[in-house]
C-alpha positions in Angstrom: -26.5 33.5 2.7 -28.8 32.2 0.0 -30.0 28.6 -0.1 -28.7 27.8 -3.6 -25.1 26.6 -4.2 -23.0 29.6 -5.3 -20.5 29.0 -8.1 -17.2 30.2 -6.9 -16.0 30.9 -10.5 -18.9 33.2 -11.3 -17.5 36.6 -12.2 -19.2 38.4 -9.3 -17.3 36.1 -6.8 -14.1 35.5 -8.7 -13.4 39.1 -9.5 -13.8 40.2 -5.9 -13.9 37.1 -3.7 -13.2 38.5 -0.2 -16.7 39.7 0.8 -18.1 36.4 -0.3 -15.7 34.3 1.8 -16.1 36.6 4.8 -19.8 35.8 4.7 -19.0 32.1 4.5 -16.7 32.2 7.5 -19.5 33.9 9.5 -22.5 31.9 8.4 -21.4 28.6 6.8 -17.7 28.0 7.1 -18.0 24.5 5.6 -20.4 24.7 2.7 -21.2 23.0 -0.6 -20.4 25.2 -3.6 -20.4 24.8 -7.4 -19.0 23.5 -9.6 -19.7 20.0 -8.7 -20.9 20.3 -5.1 -17.4 20.6 -3.6 -17.2 21.4 0.1 -15.5 24.8 0.6 -13.6 25.0 3.9 -13.0 28.6 4.7 -11.8 29.2 8.3 -8.1 29.1 9.1 -8.4 26.5 11.9 -10.5 24.1 9.7 -8.1 24.5 6.7 -5.2 23.7 8.9 -7.1 20.6 10.2 -7.6 19.3 6.6 -4.0 19.9 5.5 -2.5 18.3 8.6 -4.6 15.1 8.4 -3.8 13.4 5.1 -5.1 10.1 6.4 -8.6 11.6 6.5 -8.2 14.0 3.5 -6.4 12.4 0.6 -4.6 13.7 -2.4 -4.8 10.4 -4.2 -8.4 10.9 -5.3 -7.4 13.5 -7.8 -5.5 11.1 -10.1 -8.7 10.7 -12.0 -9.0 14.5 -12.3 -5.6 14.8 -14.0 -6.0 11.6 -16.0 -9.6 11.7 -17.5 -10.8 8.7 -19.5 -10.7 10.6 -22.8 -7.0 11.3 -22.5 -5.3 8.5 -24.5 -1.8 9.1 -23.1 -0.3 9.4 -19.6 -0.5 12.9 -18.1 3.0 13.0 -16.4 1.7 14.9 -13.4 -0.2 11.8 -12.4 3.2 10.4 -11.2 4.0 13.4 -9.1 3.8 14.0 -5.3 0.8 16.3 -5.9 -1.5 13.3 -6.1 0.3 11.0 -3.6 -0.3 10.2 0.0 2.2 8.5 2.4 4.2 6.3 2.1 4.8 7.1 -1.6 4.6 10.8 -1.0 7.1 10.5 2.0 9.6 8.6 -0.1 9.6 11.0 -3.0 9.3 14.1 -0.9 12.5 13.1 0.9 14.4 12.7 -2.4 13.2 16.1 -3.7 13.8 18.0 -0.5 17.5 16.9 -0.6 17.9 18.5 -3.9 15.4 21.4 -4.0 16.2 23.2 -0.7 16.4 26.9 0.0 20.2 26.8 -0.2 19.9 25.0 -3.6 17.6 27.7 -4.9 19.8 30.5 -3.5 22.5 29.6 -6.0 20.1 30.8 -8.7 20.0 34.3 -7.2 22.7 35.9 -9.4 21.2 34.6 -12.7 17.6 35.5 -11.7 18.8 39.1 -10.6 20.5 39.5 -14.0 17.3 38.3 -15.8 15.2 40.7 -13.7 17.5 43.6 -14.6 17.4 42.8 -18.3 13.6 42.4 -18.2 13.1 45.8 -16.5 15.5 47.5 -18.8 13.6 46.2 -21.8 10.3 47.3 -20.2 11.7 50.8 -19.6 12.9 51.0 -23.2 9.3 50.4 -24.3 7.7 52.4 -21.4 4.2 51.1 -22.0 4.0 47.3 -21.5 1.7 44.5 -20.3 3.4 43.8 -16.9 2.0 40.3 -16.8 3.5 39.3 -20.1 6.7 41.3 -19.8 7.7 40.5 -16.2 5.3 38.0 -14.5 5.6 35.4 -17.3 9.1 36.2 -18.5 11.0 36.0 -15.2 9.8 32.6 -14.0 10.2 31.2 -17.5 13.8 32.2 -17.6 14.4 30.9 -14.0 12.8 27.5 -14.9 15.0 27.2 -18.0 18.0 27.5 -15.8 16.6 25.3 -13.0 15.5 22.5 -15.3 18.4 22.7 -17.7 16.0 23.2 -20.6 17.0 25.2 -23.6 16.1 28.8 -23.0 14.6 29.0 -26.5 11.8 26.7 -25.2 10.7 29.2 -22.5 7.9 30.6 -24.6 6.3 27.2 -24.6 6.3 26.8 -20.8 2.9 28.5 -20.3 1.2 26.4 -23.0 2.8 23.3 -21.4 1.6 24.3 -17.9 -1.9 25.2 -19.1 -2.2 21.8 -20.8 -1.2 19.8 -17.7 -3.9 21.6 -15.7 -6.3 22.0 -18.6 -7.1 18.3 -19.1 -8.7 18.1 -15.7 -11.3 20.8 -16.6 -11.9 19.6 -20.2 -15.0 17.5 -20.4 -15.2 14.3 -22.5 -17.7 16.0 -24.9 -15.3 18.9 -25.6 -14.5 19.5 -29.3 -12.1 16.9 -30.6 -9.8 19.6 -31.9 -9.4 21.0 -28.4 -8.6 17.5 -26.9 -6.2 16.8 -29.8 -4.4 20.2 -29.1 -4.0 19.3 -25.4 -2.6 15.8 -26.2 -0.1 17.3 -28.7 1.0 19.8 -26.1 1.5 17.2 -23.4 3.4 15.0 -25.9 5.7 17.9 -26.7 6.3 18.6 -23.0 7.0 14.9 -22.3 9.4 14.6 -25.2 11.5 17.6 -24.2 11.7 16.7 -20.5 12.6 13.0 -21.3 15.3 14.3 -23.5 16.7 16.5 -20.6 16.7 13.4 -18.3 18.5 11.4 -20.9 21.1 14.1 -21.5 21.8 14.7 -17.9 22.5 11.0 -17.2 25.5 11.4 -19.5 26.3 15.1 -19.2 25.6 16.3 -15.6 25.0 20.1 -15.3 24.3 22.7 -12.6 20.5 22.1 -12.5 17.9 20.3 -10.5 17.7 17.4 -13.0 21.3 16.5 -12.3 20.7 16.8 -8.6 17.7 14.5 -8.7 19.6 11.9 -10.7 22.6 12.0 -8.4 20.3 11.8 -5.3 18.6 8.7 -6.8 22.0 7.1 -7.5 23.0 7.7 -3.9 20.1 5.7 -2.5 16.9 7.6 -3.4 14.2 5.4 -5.0 12.4 7.0 -7.9 11.4 5.7 -11.3 11.9 7.7 -14.5 8.1 8.3 -14.5 8.3 9.8 -11.0 11.2 12.0 -11.8 9.4 13.2 -14.9 6.3 13.8 -12.8 8.3 16.0 -10.4 9.8 18.0 -13.2 6.3 18.6 -14.7 5.0 19.6 -11.3 7.9 22.0 -10.8 7.2 23.5 -14.2 3.5 24.0 -13.4 3.8 25.2 -9.8 7.0 27.2 -10.6 5.2 29.0 -13.4 1.6 29.4 -12.4 1.9 30.5 -8.8 4.9 32.7 -9.4 3.3 34.2 -12.5 0.3 35.2 -10.4 2.4 36.4 -7.5 4.5 38.7 -9.7 1.4 40.1 -11.3 -0.1 40.8 -7.9 3.1 42.5 -6.7 3.0 44.7 -9.8 -0.7 45.5 -9.3 -0.2 46.4 -5.6 2.9 48.6 -6.3 1.1 50.5 -9.0 -2.1 51.0 -7.1 -0.5 51.9 -3.8 2.1 54.7 -4.3 2.5 55.0 -0.5 3.8 51.4 -0.4 6.1 52.2 -3.4 7.5 55.2 -1.6 8.1 53.3 1.6 9.9 50.5 -0.1 12.0 52.9 -2.1 13.1 54.4 1.2 13.8 51.0 2.8 14.5 48.0 0.5 14.9 45.8 3.5 11.1 45.8 3.7 10.7 44.0 0.3 10.5 40.4 1.8 7.7 41.7 4.2 6.0 43.2 1.2 6.1 39.9 -0.7 4.7 38.0 2.3 1.8 40.4 2.7 1.0 40.1 -1.0 0.9 36.3 -0.5 -1.4 36.6 2.5 -3.6 39.5 1.2 -4.1 38.3 -2.3 -3.5 34.5 -2.2 -2.2 33.8 -5.7 -2.6 30.1 -4.8 -6.3 30.3 -4.0 -7.1 26.7 -2.9 -6.2 23.1 -3.1 -8.3 19.9 -3.3 -8.7 16.8 -1.1 -11.1 13.9 -0.9 -12.3 12.4 2.4 -11.2 8.8 3.0 -14.1 8.1 5.4 -17.0 9.9 6.9 -15.6 12.7 9.0 -16.4 16.1 10.5 -15.0 19.5 9.7 -16.2 22.7 11.4 -19.2 21.0 12.9 -20.3 19.6 9.5 -20.4 15.9 8.7 -18.9 15.0 5.4 -19.4 11.6 3.6 -16.6 9.4 2.5 -15.4 10.5 -1.0 -16.5 14.1 -0.6 -14.4 16.6 -2.6 -13.0 19.2 -0.2 -11.9 22.6 -1.5 -9.4 24.0 0.9 -9.7 27.8 0.6 -6.4 29.6 1.3 -7.9 32.8 -0.1 -10.4 32.7 2.8 -8.1 31.4 5.6 -5.5 34.1 4.9 -8.1 36.7 5.7 -9.7 35.0 8.7 -10.5 37.8 11.2 -10.0 35.5 14.1 -6.4 35.0 13.2 -5.3 38.2 11.6 -5.9 41.7 13.1 -7.4 44.0 10.5 -7.3 41.1 8.1 -8.7 43.1 5.2 -6.0 45.8 5.4 -2.6 45.4 3.6 -0.1 45.9 6.5 3.6 46.0 5.7 4.4 45.8 9.4 2.3 42.7 10.0 3.8 40.1 12.4 2.4 36.9 14.0 0.7 33.9 12.4 2.2 33.2 8.9 -0.1 32.8 6.0 -1.1 29.6 4.3 0.0 30.9 0.9 2.0 27.8 0.2 -0.1 25.4 2.1 0.9 23.5 5.2 1.7 19.9 6.3 3.2 17.3 4.1 2.2 19.0 0.8 3.7 22.4 1.7 4.8 23.8 -1.6 8.3 22.6 -2.4 8.7 25.6 -4.8 8.1 28.3 -2.1 11.8 29.4 -1.8 12.0 29.9 -5.6 8.7 31.9 -5.8 9.8 34.1 -2.9 13.2 34.7 -4.4 11.8 35.6 -7.8 9.3 38.0 -6.3 11.9 39.7 -4.1 14.4 40.2 -6.9 11.7 41.5 -9.3 10.5 44.1 -6.8 14.0 45.1 -5.8 14.9 45.6 -9.5 11.8 47.7 -10.2 12.6 49.9 -7.2 16.2 50.2 -8.3 15.5 51.0 -12.0 12.1 52.8 -11.8 10.8 56.1 -10.4 7.2 54.9 -10.4 4.7 52.5 -12.0 1.4 53.8 -13.4 -1.3 51.4 -14.2 -3.8 52.0 -17.1 -7.1 53.0 -15.3 -9.9 50.6 -15.3 -11.0 47.3 -13.7 -8.5 44.4 -13.5 -9.1 41.5 -15.8 -8.5 38.3 -13.7 -7.4 35.0 -15.1 -9.7 32.1 -14.3 -7.9 28.9 -13.2 -8.8 26.0 -11.0 -6.7 26.9 -8.0 -4.7 30.1 -8.8 -5.7 33.7 -9.3 -3.9 36.8 -10.6 -4.3 39.6 -13.2 -4.6 38.3 -16.8 -3.3 41.5 -18.3 -1.8 44.6 -16.6 -1.2 47.5 -18.9 1.3 49.8 -17.3 3.7 52.6 -17.9 7.2 52.6 -16.3 9.0 55.8 -15.5 12.8 55.5 -15.2 14.6 56.5 -12.0 
């Protein structure tokens, strides 16, 4: 391990992170990295410790990150549970859990399956497609339209909306004014449309999560309009970004491993296991952030109060002390579940939806296609703060 601070977003690490994090787990499991001197926590046990002790490792500190001084409007995600600690987090999480449960998401299965079939049929008609654009972005966009009760015609804007919400935190104050103005305009567009949905559903309830949230609040939940808007924005960002990357990684894995494709073709009951192993093996949600509320120790390293902690799911999910043959994709793997959706009070509320969409996408591909063939060459990876997946995935689909 070299003495200088490695930049985890450098191409040589980001494009193939697993050897780097394996060396960190062996030699420096809690270590400062760039950008910004964050403390990367890389072992499963230490990651779990951070996630399960919110009184020591706070989410509140990142309000400033999503609401920089230059942003002359309110970023709606600043009112979401993403940047809350108890008791505010507990109050809102309880309200959301009542409406956004696995059974609530299950009612979306018929419409998502129909969408997946329409998408795959369109891909087969064109034969050569970008899997990321055609499937990985299209399916969650359609699902979110239904879930949020937003006009499906707005779905093409979802990615720009989600990118703007997360983009303000990595846009410096000295960035070009045109770039900052573009982000503000996109956030204003997002806020306008979601506020209109809230207003509409107060008077015209529908079969969507907005109506469920409003009814739960009327029955005793306590949430302001800003907090409801914050959750809808968080659902949009998390429901799009993580699922987008997960679906892209499923497509990449199926195309690059014809032996997995053949086994899944033979036994569709293995599809949920396949999705879980993609979540562990590739970690579309790479990390999350916390700040220390006091001087504390993690993995034998003393951290000062206010330290920025980078909780590395991408590393914990391949910890050799937890997973046998951790660097092998194993469809028969059992035992310790991955940390793909986090753990503790901030466990991803959208996990049931992401799993459902991935399962239905893979089942539909197996049903409709004989094989997937990826265009040869290295994968181009997207670069985001906490998520990772293929940016483009040129592929040919052969009909069954």
